[in-house]
C-alpha positions in Angstrom: 5.5 -211.3 -101.3 6.5 -207.6 -100.7 10.0 -206.6 -101.9 10.9 -205.5 -98.3 9.9 -208.8 -96.8 11.7 -210.7 -99.5 14.9 -208.7 -98.9 14.7 -209.4 -95.1 14.4 -213.1 -95.8 17.4 -213.1 -98.2 19.4 -211.1 -95.7 18.5 -213.5 -92.9 19.4 -216.5 -95.0 22.7 -214.8 -96.0 23.6 -214.1 -92.4 22.8 -217.6 -91.3 24.8 -219.0 -94.2 27.8 -216.9 -93.3 27.6 -217.9 -89.6 27.4 -221.5 -90.6 30.5 -221.4 -92.8 32.3 -219.2 -90.2 31.7 -221.8 -87.5 31.8 -225.1 -89.5 35.5 -225.7 -89.0 34.9 -225.6 -85.2 31.8 -227.9 -85.3 33.6 -231.0 -84.0 35.6 -229.1 -81.4 32.6 -227.2 -80.1 30.6 -230.4 -80.1 33.2 -232.2 -78.0 33.3 -229.3 -75.5 29.5 -229.2 -75.1 29.6 -233.0 -74.7 32.2 -232.7 -72.0 30.1 -230.2 -70.1 27.0 -232.4 -70.2 29.1 -235.5 -69.3 30.4 -233.6 -66.2 26.9 -232.7 -65.2 25.7 -236.3 -65.7 28.6 -237.5 -63.5 27.4 -235.2 -60.7 30.1 -232.6 -61.3 27.7 -229.7 -61.5 29.9 -227.1 -59.8 32.7 -228.0 -62.2 30.4 -227.7 -65.2 29.2 -224.2 -64.0 32.8 -223.1 -63.5 33.5 -224.0 -67.2 30.2 -222.4 -68.4 31.3 -219.1 -66.7 34.2 -219.1 -69.1 32.3 -220.0 -72.2 30.0 -217.2 -73.3 29.3 -218.8 -76.7 30.5 -221.2 -79.4 31.6 -220.1 -82.9 29.5 -222.8 -84.6 25.9 -221.4 -84.6 24.2 -224.8 -84.3 26.3 -225.9 -81.3 25.9 -222.4 -79.8 22.1 -222.5 -80.1 22.0 -225.9 -78.3 24.5 -224.6 -75.7 22.6 -221.4 -74.9 19.3 -223.2 -74.6 20.8 -225.9 -72.2 22.8 -223.3 -70.2 19.6 -221.2 -69.6 17.8 -224.3 -68.3 20.7 -225.3 -66.1 20.8 -221.8 -64.5 17.1 -221.8 -64.0 17.2 -225.2 -62.2 20.3 -224.8 -60.1 21.1 -221.1 -59.7 17.9 -219.0 -59.8 15.6 -221.8 -58.7 13.0 -220.6 -61.2 12.6 -224.1 -62.7 9.2 -225.7 -62.4 8.9 -229.4 -62.9 5.6 -230.8 -64.0 4.2 -233.8 -62.3 4.8 -237.0 -64.3 2.0 -239.0 -62.7 -1.6 -238.6 -61.6 -0.6 -240.3 -58.4 0.1 -237.8 -55.6 2.2 -240.1 -53.5 4.5 -240.9 -56.5 4.8 -237.2 -57.3 5.6 -236.3 -53.7 8.3 -239.0 -53.5 9.8 -237.8 -56.8 9.9 -234.2 -55.6 11.6 -235.2 -52.4 14.4 -236.8 -54.4 14.6 -233.9 -56.8 15.0 -231.5 -54.0 17.8 -233.7 -52.6 19.6 -233.9 -55.9 19.4 -230.2 -56.6 21.1 -229.4 -53.2 23.7 -232.2 -53.3 24.6 -231.8 -56.9 25.9 -228.3 -56.2 28.3 -229.5 -53.6 31.9 -229.6 -55.0 33.1 -232.8 -53.4 31.5 -236.1 -52.4 32.9 -235.6 -48.8 30.5 -232.6 -48.4 27.5 -234.5 -49.6 25.0 -236.1 -47.2 21.8 -238.1 -47.6 20.6 -237.5 -44.0 18.0 -234.9 -45.0 16.7 -237.0 -47.8 16.0 -240.0 -45.5 14.6 -237.7 -42.7 12.2 -236.2 -45.3 11.1 -239.6 -46.5 10.5 -240.9 -43.0 8.5 -237.8 -42.0 6.5 -238.0 -45.2 5.6 -241.6 -44.6 4.6 -241.0 -41.0 2.6 -237.8 -41.7 0.6 -239.4 -44.4 0.0 -242.7 -42.5 1.8 -244.7 -45.1 3.5 -247.0 -42.6 2.7 -248.8 -39.4 6.3 -248.8 -38.2 7.0 -246.5 -35.2 9.0 -243.3 -35.7 12.0 -244.6 -33.9 12.1 -247.9 -35.9 11.5 -246.1 -39.2 14.4 -243.6 -38.6 16.7 -246.6 -38.0 15.6 -248.7 -41.0 14.6 -246.1 -43.6 18.0 -246.2 -45.4 17.5 -249.8 -46.6 14.7 -248.5 -48.9 12.4 -251.4 -48.2 9.6 -249.3 -46.7 9.6 -246.9 -49.6 9.8 -249.7 -52.2 6.8 -251.3 -50.5 4.7 -248.1 -50.8 5.7 -247.5 -54.4 4.7 -251.1 -55.2 1.4 -250.7 -53.5 0.6 -247.7 -55.6 1.1 -249.8 -58.7 4.5 -248.6 -59.7 8.0 -250.2 -60.1 11.2 -248.9 -58.7 15.0 -249.3 -58.8 17.1 -247.9 -56.0 20.8 -247.3 -56.6 23.8 -245.5 -55.2 25.7 -243.9 -58.1 28.6 -241.4 -58.2 28.0 -240.5 -54.5 24.2 -240.0 -54.9 21.2 -241.9 -53.7 19.4 -242.6 -56.9 15.8 -243.7 -57.7 14.0 -244.7 -60.9 10.2 -245.1 -60.9 8.1 -246.3 -63.8 4.7 -248.0 -64.4 4.7 -249.3 -67.9 7.0 -252.0 -69.4 7.2 -254.7 -72.0 9.3 -257.8 -72.6 11.3 -259.3 -75.5 13.8 -262.1 -75.8 17.1 -261.6 -77.7 20.0 -263.9 -78.8 23.2 -262.1 -78.0 26.6 -263.1 -79.5 29.5 -262.5 -77.1 33.2 -263.5 -77.5 32.9 -266.7 -75.5 29.3 -267.7 -76.1 25.9 -266.9 -77.5 23.3 -266.3 -74.8 19.5 -265.9 -74.7 18.4 -263.0 -72.7 15.2 -261.5 -71.6 14.9 -257.7 -71.9 12.4 -255.7 -70.0 11.7 -252.4 -71.8 10.8 -249.5 -69.5 8.2 -247.6 -71.6 7.9 -244.5 -69.5 9.6 -243.1 -66.4 7.9 -241.1 -63.7 11.3 -240.4 -62.1 14.4 -241.1 -64.2 17.4 -240.7 -61.9 19.8 -237.9 -60.8 21.7 -237.7 -64.1 18.6 -237.2 -66.1 17.6 -234.5 -63.7 21.0 -232.9 -63.7 21.2 -232.7 -67.5 17.6 -232.3 -68.7 17.8 -235.7 -70.3 21.2 -235.5 -72.0 22.5 -238.2 -69.7 20.5 -241.0 -68.1 20.6 -244.7 -67.2 20.4 -246.7 -70.4 19.8 -250.0 -68.5 21.1 -252.5 -66.1 21.4 -256.3 -65.5 19.9 -258.2 -62.7 21.6 -261.5 -61.9 18.8 -262.8 -59.6 16.1 -262.6 -62.2 18.4 -263.2 -65.2 16.9 -260.1 -66.8 18.2 -257.0 -68.5 16.3 -253.7 -68.0 16.3 -251.2 -70.8 15.3 -247.5 -71.0 13.5 -247.8 -74.2 13.2 -244.1 -74.9 17.0 -244.0 -75.2 17.3 -246.3 -78.2 16.4 -246.9 -81.8 16.1 -250.7 -81.4 17.6 -251.3 -84.9 20.6 -249.2 -84.1 24.2 -250.1 -83.2 23.8 -248.1 -80.1 21.1 -250.6 -78.9 22.5 -253.8 -80.3 26.1 -253.2 -79.1 26.3 -250.4 -76.6 23.3 -251.7 -74.7 22.6 -255.3 -75.6 26.2 -256.7 -75.7 27.3 -254.4 -72.9 24.6 -255.4 -70.5 24.7 -259.1 -71.5 28.3 -259.2 -70.6 27.4 -257.8 -67.2 25.0 -260.7 -66.8 27.6 -263.4 -67.8 30.3 -261.7 -65.7 28.1 -261.5 -62.6 27.6 -265.2 -62.8 31.1 -266.3 -63.8 33.1 -263.7 -61.8 30.8 -262.9 -58.8 33.4 -260.9 -56.9 34.4 -258.5 -59.7 33.9 -254.9 -58.7 31.5 -252.5 -60.4 34.3 -250.6 -62.1 35.8 -253.8 -63.5 32.5 -255.0 -64.7 32.1 -251.7 -66.6 35.6 -251.8 -67.9 35.0 -255.2 -69.5 31.6 -254.2 -70.9 33.0 -251.0 -72.5 35.8 -253.1 -74.1 33.1 -255.3 -75.7 31.6 -252.2 -77.2 34.8 -251.2 -78.9 35.4 -254.7 -80.1 32.1 -254.7 -82.1 31.4 -251.0 -82.9 31.7 -249.9 -86.5 32.4 -246.4 -87.9 28.8 -245.6 -87.2 29.4 -245.2 -83.5 32.9 -246.0 -82.5 34.3 -242.5 -82.5 31.3 -241.2 -80.5 32.0 -244.0 -77.9 35.6 -242.9 -77.7 34.5 -239.3 -77.2 32.1 -240.4 -74.4 34.8 -242.4 -72.7 37.3 -239.6 -72.9 34.9 -237.0 -71.6 33.6 -239.2 -68.8 37.1 -240.4 -67.6 38.1 -239.9 -64.0 40.5 -242.0 -61.9 39.9 -240.2 -58.6 37.3 -242.6 -57.1 37.0 -246.3 -58.0 33.5 -246.3 -56.6 32.4 -244.1 -59.4 32.5 -247.1 -61.7 31.7 -245.7 -65.1 34.2 -242.8 -64.9 36.9 -245.0 -63.4 36.3 -247.7 -66.1 36.4 -245.0 -68.8 39.8 -243.8 -67.5 41.2 -247.3 -67.3 40.0 -248.2 -70.8 41.5 -245.1 -72.4 44.7 -245.5 -70.4 45.2 -249.2 -71.5 44.3 -248.5 -75.1 46.7 -245.5 -75.2 49.5 -247.8 -74.1 48.8 -250.3 -76.9 48.0 -247.9 -79.7 50.0 -244.7 -78.9 52.7 -246.2 -76.6 51.8 -243.4 -74.2 50.5 -243.4 -70.6 47.2 -241.6 -71.5 46.2 -240.0 -74.8 43.5 -237.3 -74.1 43.5 -235.7 -77.5 40.3 -236.8 -79.3 41.7 -235.6 -82.7 44.4 -238.3 -82.5 41.8 -241.0 -81.8 39.7 -240.1 -84.9 42.8 -240.6 -87.0 42.8 -244.3 -86.1 41.0 -246.9 -88.2 38.0 -248.7 -86.8 40.0 -252.0 -87.2 42.9 -250.6 -85.0 40.5 -249.8 -82.2 38.6 -253.1 -82.6 41.8 -255.2 -82.5 43.2 -253.3 -79.5 40.0 -253.7 -77.6 40.1 -257.4 -78.4 43.6 -257.6 -77.0 42.4 -255.9 -73.7 39.5 -258.4 -73.5 41.9 -261.3 -74.0 44.2 -260.0 -71.3 41.4 -259.5 -68.8 40.0 -262.9 -69.6 43.3 -264.7 -69.0 43.7 -262.9 -65.7 40.2 -263.9 -64.5 40.5 -267.5 -65.7 43.6 -267.9 -63.6 41.7 -266.7 -60.6 37.9 -266.2 -61.0 37.6 -265.0 -57.4 39.4 -261.7 -58.2 37.5 -258.5 -57.5 39.9 -256.1 -59.3 41.7 -256.3 -62.6 42.2 -252.6 -63.3 
């Protein structure tokens, strides 16, 4: 190796080492700010996220800054300059076309500042026109325009093409998941009141993976859901190491409680279901994941709209834990949470679960407990 080349390598290593030690003290703080930005984007608060990005040119920690600059560039390309090109995820033209109709809808609606300004009219008009122009339905134009919003026609067509789908309404957005490969496995799940046997359908690959995946380039996405009618849990397999605490607690126990709650407390609202499932996580999580879960709940907390079930549940959970642990209305400082022991958080979550259970046992027809 030439002396000049060797010197350049040493200088580069030296600079990187200096940058690392310069920014290492800010690693956790920078990490939490970046996580907050991605959480806001995943919750549909794209305008808010861009406003914050305008004020953040860079982070002091080089590792976090590298990840931030890369993510920021992609976000601007997708939502601001419209230079982003999304590759087709299927060899099926109809599935690709439907996916692109939804992506176009998400890109426009995600940039709107409030839910009141959002509309799904153009989405459904485009879907209806696409089905009619491509002779994919025998329903008349007038009838289709009236019924298109119930998604049955679109689901029928997706099924016919050999794909599976899940239609949802989340955080003010019409959402759609499409996949064509899945597998099954049975699990025994221990919950506070019982041990249940549950069937998990693992979704092996997505062709369309929801608005939050689109909004964050995969940083946020649906981990799974429970379906009462089929007594089945659905899992986004690519999100999990199946031997991890994230899967066994934050997915399996979380979603299994949804299933038991849907049966035992059929009127309970989506926000309340999420609240109880997130409590379960904090009851069982160890040091491996508990502080990351607290960070996720803090960053994703918002009490403005109960219909935004995850963010509303996050806020309620942090609020109620704050009252028990800190004797305050709401503790938003993450640094104070990481000073707590795992046992303190576990026990406080157990108390919240006990309180909610007592309330529901007194009246299992309740639809709200938070």
